[in-house]
TORTORLO-984130 format. One record per atom (N, C-alpha, C): residue in three letters; y, x, z. Coordinates in steps of 0.2 Angstrom, whole numbers, padded with zeros to 4 digits, always signed. Layout:
alaYXZ/...
This chain:
met-0006+0004-0001/met+0000+0001-0001/met+0006+0005+0000/thr+0011+0003-0004/thr+0016+0007-0006/thr+0021+0006+0001/thr+0027+0008+0003/thr+0032+0010+0008/thr+0035+0001+0007/ala+0038+0000+0000/ala+0040-0005-0001/ala+0037-0010-0001/glu+0031-0012+0000/glu+0026-0017+0001/glu+0026-0019+0006/ala+0025-0013+0010/ala+0023-0014+0016/ala+0031-0017+0020/glu+0036-0016+0019/glu+0041-0018+0020/glu+0045-0024+0019/arg+0040-0027+0013/arg+0042-0035+0011/arg+0041-0039+0016/pro+0046-0044+0017/pro+0045-0049+0022/pro+0040-0053+0020/val+0034-0055+0024/val+0029-0059+0022/val+0031-0066+0020/gly+0036-0069+0023/gly+0039-0076+0021/gly+0041-0075+0014/ser+0044-0070+0013/ser+0049-0069+0006/ser+0042-0070-0001/ala+0037-0066+0002/ala+0032-0067-0003/ala+0028-0073-0004/ser+0028-0076+0002/ser+0025-0083+0002/ser+0029-0087-0002/ser+0035-0088-0002/ser+0040-0091-0006/ser+0041-0090-0012/ser+0040-0084-0013/ser+0040-0084-0021/ser+0033-0083-0025/ser+0028-0083-0019/ser+0021-0085-0022/ser+0021-0094-0025/asn+0024-0097-0018/asn+0025-0105-0021/asn+0028-0109-0025/ser+0035-0104-0027/ser+0038-0106-0032/ser+0037-0104-0039/asn+0031-0098-0040/asn+0028-0098-0046/asn+0023-0102-0047/ala+0019-0104-0042/ala+0015-0109-0042/ala+0017-0117-0045/asn+0022-0117-0042/asn+0026-0125-0043/asn+0027-0124-0052/gln+0030-0119-0053/gln+0033-0117-0060/gln+0027-0118-0065/arg+0023-0115-0064/arg+0016-0115-0067/arg+0015-0124-0067/gly+0013-0125-0062/gly+0010-0134-0063/gly+0015-0139-0065/val+0023-0136-0066/val+0026-0141-0070/val+0026-0137-0077/ser+0025-0132-0079/ser+0023-0129-0086/ser+0018-0133-0089/arg+0013-0135-0086/arg+0007-0138-0087/arg+0007-0145-0088/val+0011-0148-0083/val+0012-0154-0085/val+0017-0156-0092/leu+0022-0152-0092/leu+0026-0152-0098/leu+0023-0152-0105/ala+0017-0147-0104/ala+0014-0146-0109/ala+0009-0152-0112/lys+0006-0154-0107/lys+0003-0161-0108/lys+0007-0166-0110/leu+0011-0168-0108/leu+0017-0171-0110/leu+0019-0173-0116/ser+0021-0168-0118/ser+0021-0165-0126/ser+0017-0167-0131/his+0010-0166-0128/his+0005-0167-0133/his+0003-0176-0132/ser+0004-0179-0127/ser+0003-0185-0127/ser+0008-0190-0131/leu+0014-0187-0131/leu+0019-0191-0134/leu+0017-0189-0142/ala+0015-0185-0144/ala+0012-0184-0152/ala+0007-0186-0152/glu+0002-0189-0150/glu-0004-0191-0151/glu-0002-0199-0149/gly+0003-0200-0147/gly+0003-0208-0146/gly+0002-0212-0139/glu+0000-0207-0135/glu-0002-0210-0129/glu+0003-0209-0124/phe+0004-0216-0125/phe+0012-0217-0122/phe+0012-0219-0113/tyr+0006-0223-0112/tyr+0006-0224-0105/tyr+0003-0216-0101/glu+0000-0212-0104/glu-0001-0206-0101/glu+0007-0201-0101/ala+0011-0202-0107/ala+0017-0199-0106/ala+0020-0202-0100/his+0021-0206-0099/his+0024-0211-0096/his+0023-0208-0088/met+0016-0208-0087/met+0014-0206-0080/met+0015-0200-0079/met+0016-0195-0083/met+0018-0188-0081/met+0025-0187-0082/tyr+0031-0192-0083/tyr+0037-0192-0083/tyr+0038-0194-0075/arg+0034-0198-0073/arg+0035-0199-0067/arg+0034-0194-0061/thr+0027-0190-0063/thr+0025-0185-0059/thr+0031-0180-0059/leu+0034-0178-0064/leu+0038-0174-0064/leu+0045-0176-0062/tyr+0047-0182-0061/tyr+0052-0185-0056/tyr+0051-0183-0049/phe+0045-0185-0047/phe+0045-0184-0040/phe+0044-0176-0038/arg+0042-0172-0042/arg+0042-0166-0041/arg+0049-0163-0042/tyr+0053-0164-0046/tyr+0059-0162-0049/tyr+0065-0164-0040/thr+0063-0170-0040/thr+0068-0172-0035/thr+0067-0171-0029/ala+0061-0167-0027/ala+0057-0166-0021/ala+0059-0158-0021/gln+0061-0157-0026/gln+0063-0148-0026/gln+0071-0149-0026/lys+0075-0155-0027/lys+0080-0156-0028/lys+0084-0153-0034/arg+0078-0153-0040/arg+0082-0150-0047/arg+0083-0155-0051/tyr+0090-0158-0048/tyr+0093-0164-0050/tyr+0094-0163-0057/gln+0097-0159-0060/gln+0100-0158-0067/gln+0094-0158-0070/asp+0089-0154-0070/asp+0082-0154-0072/asp+0080-0162-0075/cys+0079-0164-0069/cys+0076-0171-0068/cys+0080-0176-0073/leu+0086-0176-0073/leu+0091-0181-0076/leu+0090-0179-0085/asp+0090-0172-0086/asp+0088-0170-0092/asp+0082-0173-0096/leu+0078-0172-0092/leu+0070-0174-0092/leu+0070-0182-0094/leu+0072-0186-0089/leu+0072-0193-0091/leu+0077-0195-0094/tyr+0081-0193-0097/tyr+0085-0195-0102/tyr+0083-0195-0109/asp+0079-0188-0109/asp+0076-0187-0114/asp+0072-0191-0117/gly+0067-0192-0112/gly+0061-0197-0111/gly+0061-0205-0112/ala+0067-0206-0108/ala+0070-0213-0112/ala+0071-0214-0118/gln+0074-0211-0121/gln+0076-0209-0128/gln+0069-0209-0133/lys+0066-0205-0131/lys+0059-0204-0136/lys+0056-0210-0135/leu+0055-0214-0129/leu+0050-0220-0129/leu+0055-0226-0132/ile+0060-0226-0131/ile+0063-0232-0133/ile+0063-0231-0143/glu+0062-0225-0144/glu+0062-0222-0151/glu+0055-0227-0154/lys+0050-0226-0149/lys+0043-0226-0149/lys+0042-0235-0149/glu+0047-0238-0147/glu+0047-0245-0145/glu+0042-0247-0140/gln+0043-0242-0136/gln+0040-0243-0128/gln+0046-0244-0122/glu+0048-0251-0124/glu+0054-0252-0120/glu+0053-0254-0112/ser+0047-0255-0110/ser+0046-0256-0103/ser+0045-0250-0099/ser+0042-0246-0103/ser+0042-0238-0103/ser+0048-0236-0100/ala+0052-0236-0106/ala+0059-0233-0107/ala+0063-0236-0101/ala+0064-0242-0101/ala+0067-0245-0095/ala+0065-0242-0088/asp+0058-0240-0087/asp+0056-0237-0080/asp+0060-0232-0079/leu+0060-0226-0084/leu+0063-0221-0084/leu+0070-0221-0084/cys+0074-0225-0086/cys+0081-0227-0085/cys+0082-0228-0078/leu+0079-0232-0074/leu+0079-0233-0068/leu+0078-0228-0063/leu+0073-0223-0065/leu+0071-0217-0061/leu+0077-0213-0062/leu+0081-0212-0067/leu+0087-0207-0069/leu+0093-0211-0065/val+0095-0216-0065/val+0099-0220-0060/val+0098-0217-0052/asp+0091-0217-0051/asp+0090-0216-0043/asp+0090-0209-0042/thr+0090-0204-0048/thr+0091-0198-0047/thr+0099-0195-0047/leu+0103-0199-0050/leu+0110-0200-0050/leu+0112-0201-0043/glu+0108-0206-0040/glu+0112-0208-0033/glu+0110-0205-0029/lys+0103-0200-0029/lys+0101-0194-0024/lys+0105-0190-0026/arg+0108-0187-0031/arg+0112-0182-0033/arg+0119-0181-0029/gly+0121-0189-0029/gly+0128-0189-0028/gly+0133-0188-0033/pro+0141-0190-0030/pro+0145-0189-0035/pro+0147-0180-0035/gln+0149-0180-0041/gln+0150-0172-0043/gln+0158-0171-0042/pro+0160-0164-0041/pro+0166-0163-0038/pro+0170-0162-0045/glu+0169-0164-0052/glu+0170-0163-0057/glu+0169-0170-0060/asp+0176-0174-0061/asp+0176-0180-0063/asp+0172-0181-0071/ala+0173-0175-0074/ala+0171-0175-0081/ala+0162-0176-0081/asp+0160-0173-0075/asp+0152-0173-0074/asp+0150-0181-0073/asn+0154-0183-0070/asn+0151-0189-0068/asn+0153-0195-0074/phe+0158-0194-0078/phe+0160-0199-0084/phe+0153-0198-0088/glu+0152-0191-0089/glu+0147-0190-0094/glu+0141-0195-0094/trp+0139-0197-0088/trp+0133-0202-0089/trp+0134-0208-0091/val+0141-0209-0090/val+0144-0217-0092/val+0142-0219-0101/pro+0143-0216-0105/pro+0141-0217-0111/pro+0134-0217-0113/arg+0131-0213-0110/arg+0123-0211-0110/arg+0119-0218-0106/leu+0122-0219-0101/leu+0119-0224-0099/leu+0120-0231-0103/gly+0124-0231-0105/gly+0126-0238-0109/gly+0123-0237-0117/gly+0121-0231-0118/gly+0117-0230-0122/gly+0109-0232-0122/leu+0107-0231-0118/leu+0101-0233-0116/leu+0101-0241-0115/ile+0105-0244-0111/ile+0105-0250-0111/ile+0106-0254-0117/arg+0110-0251-0122/arg+0109-0254-0129/arg+0103-0253-0133/gly+0100-0248-0131/gly+0095-0246-0133/gly+0088-0251-0131/leu+0089-0255-0127/leu+0083-0259-0124/leu+0085-0266-0127/ser+0080-0270-0128/ser+0082-0277-0130/ser+0083-0281-0124/ala+0085-0287-0126/ala+0087-0293-0120/ala+0080-0295-0117/thr+0072-0296-0122/thr+0068-0298-0120/thr+0065-0292-0114/thr+0068-0286-0113/thr+0065-0280-0110/thr+0067-0284-0101/val+0061-0284-0098/val+0061-0288-0091/val+0067-0283-0086/glu+0067-0278-0087/glu+0068-0274-0083/glu+0076-0271-0084/arg+0079-0273-0090/arg+0084-0272-0092/arg+0092-0275-0088/glu+0089-0281-0085/glu+0094-0284-0080/glu+0095-0280-0074/thr+0090-0277-0071/thr+0090-0274-0065/thr+0092-0268-0067/leu+0092-0265-0072/leu+0095-0258-0074/leu+0102-0258-0074/ile+0104-0264-0078/ile+0112-0267-0078/ile+0114-0266-0072/his+0111-0270-0067/his+0114-0270-0059/his+0115-0264-0057/arg+0110-0262-0057/arg+0109-0253-0054/arg+0114-0249-0057/val+0116-0248-0063/val+0120-0244-0065/val+0126-0245-0065/val+0129-0253-0064/val+0134-0254-0061/val+0137-0252-0054/lys+0130-0253-0050/lys+0132-0252-0044/lys+0132-0244-0041/trp+0130-0240-0045/trp+0130-0233-0046/trp+0138-0232-0047/ser+0140-0234-0053/ser+0147-0234-0055/ser+0150-0235-0049/thr+0152-0240-0046/thr+0155-0241-0041/thr+0155-0236-0035/ser+0150-0232-0034/ser+0151-0227-0028/ser+0153-0221-0031/val+0155-0220-0039/val+0159-0214-0040/val+0165-0215-0044/his+0165-0221-0046/his+0171-0224-0051/his+0175-0228-0048/gly+0175-0232-0041/gly+0180-0237-0037/gly+0176-0243-0038/gln+0180-0248-0035/gln+0177-0254-0032/gln+0173-0258-0038/phe+0176-0258-0044/phe+0173-0263-0050/phe+0168-0258-0054/gly+0167-0251-0053/gly+0163-0247-0058/gly+0168-0246-0063/his+0166-0241-0068/his+0170-0239-0073/his+0172-0243-0079/pro+0178-0244-0080/pro+0179-0248-0087/pro+0176-0249-0093/val+0175-0241-0094/val+0172-0240-0101/val+0163-0245-0100/leu+0162-0242-0094/leu+0155-0244-0093/leu+0154-0253-0094/his+0159-0256-0091/his+0158-0262-0093/his+0159-0264-0101/lys+0164-0261-0104/lys+0164-0263-0110/lys+0160-0261-0115/leu+0155-0256-0113/leu+0149-0255-0118/leu+0143-0259-0116/ile+0143-0262-0110/ile+0139-0267-0109/ile+0141-0274-0111/ala+0148-0275-0111/ala+0149-0280-0114/ala+0148-0281-0122/his+0150-0276-0124/his+0147-0275-0133/his+0139-0277-0133/val+0136-0275-0129/val+0129-0276-0129/val+0125-0285-0129/phe+0131-0287-0122/phe+0130-0295-0124/phe+0133-0298-0129/trp+0137-0295-0131/trp+0142-0299-0137/trp+0138-0299-0144/thr+0135-0292-0145/thr+0132-0293-0150/thr+0124-0298-0150/glu+0122-0299-0145/glu+0116-0302-0143/glu+0119-0310-0143/gly+0125-0312-0143/gly+0126-0319-0143/gly+0126-0322-0137/asn+0125-0318-0131/asn+0127-0319-0124/asn+0135-0319-0122/ile+0137-0324-0124/ile+0145-0324-0122/ile+0147-0325-0116/glu+0142-0327-0112/glu+0146-0329-0104/glu+0145-0322-0100/ser+0140-0319-0102/ser+0140-0312-0098/ser+0144-0307-0103/ala+0145-0308-0109/ala+0149-0302-0111/ala+0157-0303-0108/arg+0158-0310-0106/arg+0166-0311-0106/arg+0166-0308-0097/his+0162-0310-0094/his+0162-0306-0087/his+0165-0299-0087/his+0161-0296-0092/his+0161-0288-0092/his+0169-0287-0095/tyr+0169-0290-0100/tyr+0176-0288-0104/tyr+0182-0290-0099/leu+0181-0294-0094/leu+0186-0295-0090/leu+0188-0288-0085/leu+0182-0284-0085/leu+0183-0280-0079/leu+0184-0271-0084/cys+0185-0272-0091/cys+0185-0267-0094/cys+0192-0264-0095/gln+0198-0267-0092/gln+0205-0265-0092/gln+0206-0262-0099/asp+0204-0267-0102/asp+0207-0268-0111/asp+0209-0275-0113/gly+0216-0276-0110/gly+0219-0283-0110/gly+0220-0286-0118/ser+0220-0281-0121/ser+0221-0283-0130/ser+0215-0286-0132/leu+0209-0282-0131/leu+0202-0283-0133/leu+0199-0290-0130/cys+0202-0290-0123/cys+0199-0296-0120/cys+0203-0302-0122/gly+0209-0302-0124/gly+0214-0307-0127/gly+0209-0310-0134/arg+0206-0305-0138/arg+0203-0307-0144/arg+0197-0309-0143/val+0193-0307-0138/val+0186-0310-0136/val+0188-0317-0133/leu+0193-0318-0131/leu+0195-0325-0128/leu+0196-0331-0134/ile+0201-0328-0139/ile+0202-0331-0143/ile+0195-0333-0148/glu+0191-0329-0148/glu+0186-0329-0152/glu+0181-0336-0149/ile+0182-0334-0142/ile+0177-0339-0137/ile+0180-0346-0138/ser+0185-0346-0138/ser+0189-0353-0138/ser+0189-0357-0144/gln+0190-0352-0151/gln+0188-0356-0157/gln+0181-0358-0159/ser+0177-0353-0155/ser+0171-0355-0157/ser+0166-0360-0153/lys+0168-0363-0148/lys+0166-0366-0143/lys+0170-0371-0140/gly+0177-0370-0138/gly+0181-0374-0136/gly+0183-0380-0139/phe+0185-0384-0135/phe+0189-0391-0138/phe+0197-0389-0138/his+0200-0392-0142/his+0207-0390-0143/his+0212-0391-0139/arg+0210-0395-0134/arg+0213-0397-0127/arg+0213-0391-0122/glu+0206-0387-0124/glu+0205-0381-0117/glu+0208-0376-0120/val+0212-0376-0126/val+0214-0368-0129/val+0219-0365-0122/asp+0221-0368-0117/asp+0226-0366-0114/asp+0221-0362-0107/leu+0215-0367-0105/leu+0210-0366-0101/leu+0206-0358-0099/phe+0205-0357-0107/phe+0202-0350-0106/phe+0207-0344-0105/leu+0212-0345-0107/leu+0219-0340-0105/leu+0220-0340-0097/val+0220-0345-0095/val+0222-0345-0089/val+0217-0344-0084/gln+0210-0345-0085/gln+0206-0343-0080/gln+0206-0336-0081/ala+0204-0334-0086/ala+0205-0325-0085/ala+0211-0321-0083/val+0217-0324-0085/val+0222-0320-0082/val+0222-0321-0075/leu+0221-0327-0072/leu+0221-0327-0065/leu+0215-0323-0060/gln+0209-0322-0065/gln+0204-0317-0063/gln+0206-0312-0062/gln+0209-0310-0067/gln+0211-0303-0068/gln+0216-0301-0062/leu+0222-0305-0062/leu+0227-0303-0056/leu+0223-0305-0049/ser+0218-0307-0048/ser+0213-0309-0041/ser+0211-0301-0041/leu+0210-0298-0046/leu+0206-0291-0047/leu+0212-0286-0046/lys+0218-0288-0045/lys+0224-0284-0045/lys+0225-0278-0050/asp+0223-0283-0056/asp+0224-0279-0062/asp+0229-0281-0066/arg+0235-0280-0064/arg+0241-0286-0068/arg+0242-0283-0075/lys+0241-0276-0077/lys+0243-0274-0082/lys+0239-0276-0088/thr+0232-0279-0086/thr+0226-0279-0090/thr+0230-0286-0091/ala+0231-0291-0085/ala+0231-0298-0086/ala+0238-0299-0090/glu+0242-0296-0090/glu+0248-0297-0096/glu+0247-0294-0102/asp+0243-0290-0103/asp+0241-0288-0110/asp+0235-0293-0113/thr+0232-0295-0110/thr+0227-0302-0112/thr+0233-0308-0113/phe+0237-0310-0108/phe+0242-0315-0110/phe+0245-0314-0116/thr+0247-0307-0117/thr+0251-0307-0124/thr+0247-0308-0130/glu+0241-0304-0130/glu+0238-0304-0135/glu+0235-0311-0137/tyr+0233-0317-0132/tyr+0232-0323-0134/tyr+0237-0327-0137/thr+0242-0326-0133/thr+0247-0331-0136/thr+0251-0328-0142/arg+0250-0323-0144/arg+0253-0320-0150/arg+0249-0322-0156/tyr+0242-0323-0154/tyr+0239-0322-0160/tyr+0233-0329-0160/his+0233-0332-0156/his+0229-0338-0156/his+0232-0343-0161/pro+0228-0345-0165/pro+0230-0349-0172/pro+0231-0357-0169/lys+0228-0359-0164/lys+0228-0365-0161/lys+0234-0366-0156/leu+0238-0363-0154/leu+0243-0363-0150/leu+0249-0365-0154/leu+0251-0370-0152/leu+0258-0373-0157/leu+0265-0368-0158/arg+0266-0364-0152/arg+0269-0360-0152/arg+0269-0353-0149/his+0270-0348-0151/his+0269-0341-0148/his+0274-0337-0146/glu+0278-0339-0143/glu+0283-0338-0137/glu+0286-0341-0134/phe+0289-0341-0127/phe+0292-0344-0124/phe+0297-0349-0126/pro+0298-0354-0125/pro+0293-0359-0121/pro+0287-0362-0125/tyr+0282-0362-0121/tyr+0275-0363-0124/tyr+0275-0371-0124/asn+0271-0375-0128/asn+0269-0381-0129/asn+0265-0384-0123/glu+0261-0378-0121/glu+0255-0380-0114/glu+0258-0378-0108/pro+0260-0385-0105/pro+0261-0382-0097/pro+0258-0375-0094/leu+0252-0375-0093/leu+0248-0370-0091/leu+0251-0363-0092/val+0251-0363-0099/val+0254-0357-0103/val+0262-0354-0099/asn+0265-0358-0099/asn+0271-0357-0097/asn+0271-0357-0088/phe+0267-0359-0085/phe+0265-0357-0079/phe+0264-0350-0079/leu+0260-0347-0081/leu+0257-0339-0082/leu+0262-0336-0082/tyr+0268-0337-0088/tyr+0274-0335-0090/tyr+0279-0334-0083/phe+0280-0339-0081/phe+0282-0339-0074/phe+0280-0335-0068/leu+0275-0335-0068/leu+0271-0332-0062/leu+0272-0324-0064/phe+0270-0322-0070/phe+0272-0313-0070/phe+0279-0311-0068/arg+0284-0316-0069/arg+0290-0315-0068/arg+0292-0316-0059/leu+0289-0321-0058/leu+0289-0320-0050/leu+0286-0315-0046/ile+0280-0313-0048/ile+0276-0306-0044/ile+0281-0302-0044/asp+0287-0300-0049/asp+0291-0294-0047/asp+0297-0296-0042/thr+0298-0302-0041/thr+0303-0304-0036/thr+0300-0305-0029/lys+0293-0305-0029/lys+0290-0306-0023/lys+0289-0311-0018/ser+0293-0317-0020/ser+0296-0322-0018/ser+0291-0328-0017/val+0289-0328-0009/val+0284-0332-0008/val+0286-0340-0010/val+0292-0340-0007/val+0295-0349-0008/val+0295-0349-0017/gly+0296-0346-0020/gly+0296-0346-0027/gly+0289-0347-0029/phe+0285-0344-0027/phe+0278-0344-0029/phe+0276-0351-0027/arg+0277-0354-0020/arg+0274-0360-0018/arg+0278-0365-0022/ala+0284-0365-0024/ala+0288-0371-0028/ala+0285-0369-0036/leu+0283-0365-0038/leu+0280-0364-0045/leu+0273-0368-0044/arg+0269-0368-0039/arg+0262-0371-0040/arg+0263-0379-0038/lys+0269-0381-0034/lys+0270-0386-0033/lys+0273-0391-0039/leu+0276-0387-0043/leu+0279-0389-0050/leu+0273-0392-0055/tyr+0268-0387-0055/tyr+0263-0386-0059/tyr+0256-0389-0056/glu+0257-0391-0051/glu+0251-0394-0047/glu+0246-0399-0052/pro+0249-0405-0055/pro+0245-0408-0059/pro+0240-0405-0065/ser+0243-0400-0068/ser+0241-0397-0073/ser+0236-0391-0070/leu+0237-0389-0065/leu+0233-0385-0061/leu+0226-0390-0059/lys+0226-0395-0057/lys+0221-0399-0056/lys+0216-0398-0061/arg+0217-0396-0067/arg+0212-0397-0073/arg+0206-0392-0071/asp+0207-0387-0069/asp+0201-0383-0066/asp+0202-0381-0060/ile+0197-0384-0053/ile+0196-0384-0048/ile+0195-0375-0045/ser+0193-0371-0050/ser+0193-0364-0049/ser+0200-0360-0047/phe+0206-0363-0050/phe+0212-0361-0050/phe+0215-0361-0042/thr+0212-0366-0040/thr+0215-0364-0031/thr+0213-0359-0028/lys+0207-0357-0029/lys+0205-0350-0026/lys+0209-0343-0028/tyr+0207-0343-0034/tyr+0212-0338-0038/tyr+0219-0336-0035/leu+0221-0343-0035/leu+0229-0342-0034/leu+0231-0340-0026/thr+0225-0342-0022/thr+0226-0340-0016/thr+0226-0333-0015/lys+0220-0331-0017/lys+0220-0322-0019/lys+0226-0321-0020/ile+0230-0322-0025/ile+0236-0319-0029/ile+0241-0320-0024/gly+0241-0326-0021/gly+0247-0327-0015/gly+0246-0322-0010/val+0241-0320-0008/val+0240-0316-0003/val+0240-0307-0005/thr+0239-0307-0011/thr+0241-0300-0015/thr+0247-0297-0017/tyr+0251-0303-0020/tyr+0258-0301-0022/tyr+0263-0305-0018/phe+0262-0308-0013/phe+0266-0312-0011/phe+0266-0314-0002/asp+0260-0308+0000/asp+0259-0308+0005/asp+0259-0316+0010/glu+0256-0320+0007/glu+0256-0327+0008/glu+0249-0327+0012/gln+0250-0331+0019/gln+0243-0332+0024/gln+0238-0337+0020/pro+0232-0334+0020/pro+0229-0337+0016/pro+0226-0345+0019/glu+0224-0349+0016/glu+0221-0355+0019/glu+0214-0355+0017/gln+0210-0358+0020/gln+0203-0360+0020/gln+0203-0364+0011/val+0199-0363+0006/val+0200-0368+0002/val+0191-0368-0001/his+0191-0376-0004/his+0184-0377-0006/his+0185-0377-0014/ala+0183-0372-0017/ala+0183-0372-0024/ala+0177-0375-0029/gly+0173-0379-0024/gly+0168-0383-0030/gly+0161-0377-0029/pro+0157-0380-0035/pro+0151-0378-0035/pro+0150-0370-0040/ser+0146-0366-0037/ser+0145-0359-0040/ser+0144-0360-0047/gly+0147-0355-0050/gly+0146-0354-0059/gly+0145-0347-0059/leu+0145-0342-0054/leu+0144-0334-0056/leu+0138-0334-0053/gly+0134-0330-0055/gly+0129-0328-0052/gly+0127-0320-0055/gly+0122-0318-0052/gly+0122-0310-0052/gly+0127-0304-0050/met+0128-0299-0054/met+0131-0293-0054/met+0138-0297-0052/phe+0139-0299-0058/phe+0148-0302-0057/phe+0149-0305-0051/gly+0144-0310-0052/gly+0146-0315-0044/gly+0147-0311-0038/asp+0143-0305-0038/asp+0143-0302-0031/asp+0149-0298-0032/ile+0153-0296-0037/ile+0159-0293-0037/ile+0165-0298-0035/phe+0165-0304-0037/phe+0169-0308-0034/phe+0169-0310-0027/asn+0162-0311-0026/asn+0161-0313-0018/asn+0163-0307-0014/gln+0165-0301-0017/gln+0166-0295-0012/gln+0175-0296-0012/leu+0177-0297-0017/leu+0184-0298-0019/leu+0186-0304-0015/met+0183-0308-0013/met+0185-0316-0011/met+0184-0315-0002/gln+0182-0309+0000/gln+0178-0311+0008/gln+0184-0311+0011/gly+0183-0317+0015/gly+0189-0319+0019/gly+0192-0326+0019/phe+0189-0328+0012/phe+0191-0334+0009/phe+0185-0339+0011/asp+0181-0340+0005/asp+0176-0345+0004/asp+0170-0342+0001/asp+0164-0341+0004/asp+0158-0339+0002/asp+0157-0342-0004/asp+0159-0348-0007/asp+0157-0351-0013/asp+0160-0346-0020/asp+0154-0346-0024/asp+0157-0343-0031/asp+0159-0348-0035/asp+0165-0349-0038/asp+0168-0355-0041/asp+0171-0355-0049/val+0168-0350-0053/val+0171-0348-0060/val+0167-0354-0063/gln+0170-0358-0067/gln+0166-0362-0072/gln+0164-0361-0078/ser+0158-0357-0078/ser+0157-0355-0085/ser+0155-0358-0090/arg+0156-0357-0098/arg+0156-0361-0102/arg+0151-0357-0107/pro+0144-0360-0108/pro+0140-0356-0112/pro+0144-0357-0119/thr+0142-0350-0122/thr+0146-0351-0129/thr+0141-0346-0135/arg+0143-0348-0141/arg+0138-0343-0145/arg+0142-0339-0151/arg+0142-0335-0154/arg+0146-0331-0158/arg+0145-0333-0164/gln+0151-0334-0167/gln+0152-0336-0174/gln+0158-0332-0176/asn+0157-0329-0184/asn+0160-0324-0186/asn+0166-0320-0182/ala+0162-0317-0179/ala+0165-0311-0172/ala+0169-0308-0178/asn+0175-0305-0174/asn+0179-0300-0176/asn+0175-0292-0175/ser+0176-0290-0181/ser+0172-0283-0183/ser+0174-0279-0178/glu+0181-0280-0174/glu+0182-0275-0168/glu+0179-0275-0162/leu+0174-0281-0162/leu+0171-0281-0157/leu+0163-0279-0155/asp+0161-0278-0163/asp+0156-0276-0161/asp+0154-0268-0159/
């Protein structure tokens, strides 16, 4: 035995040996994985991806795990193995959660378009996709703010829109912080499904929701796009023919004054029109607290109309008011969609 060998710490040698053994084991699994994919043995490949996921996360090799799962999910989607691909997507989100937020914002954002692309690659009939969308948005809220990254919502909204799931698409468009796009989407929905007498309701409900989410700029951009370009509005500038559109016009200007007296007077003046949709009361209560420091009153906005993830978001928003979810959703189908929405 040489002097260097005699002086080498026993623990160091053991650790190095274990590391090499683990690496050889991973290399063998990767080789088998590649062979299984080439031979079309997708179940075996799926199981090996899961094996590597457990090994990598146990060793906290998160980046290696993320790269592996992302590549695997893409390959399985290409091979039309969507259920297995969706499972890898869920493991990918689990890895992102275990890794935690990164110091560099760019790295956290890097996974937004990647996850959006994976969701787009899964068909609506893939059972796990709904769970995946919920998990992805939940992860995004932990690193990108209370409602998740707006780009993520835009990507998810496009998926639903192209599938004709207008209700779900609308919910995500409201959170994408793109008022011009949201306005165009609302115009499309209004024309394809709404009655002429409801032309103002589509706009008012969306704008009040956006204001409730403390997103005034998007609300104003939505209002501007909708009132400027909706063909069924008789006037495209103030004063409008529709009382509720005038109500929004005055509301935006009152927000600048922070006059709670003016806010209450405006609600009283337009009370008959506001009763057309029982959900307005709840949103206006939140707006009164947010922009006018008004003390909230307990209100009952009627039966629930929002479920799932988007309902959860609004339930969080409305904590301290009423636990009921109150948006009256209108199922619609896509017709002659604007190419910009694809």
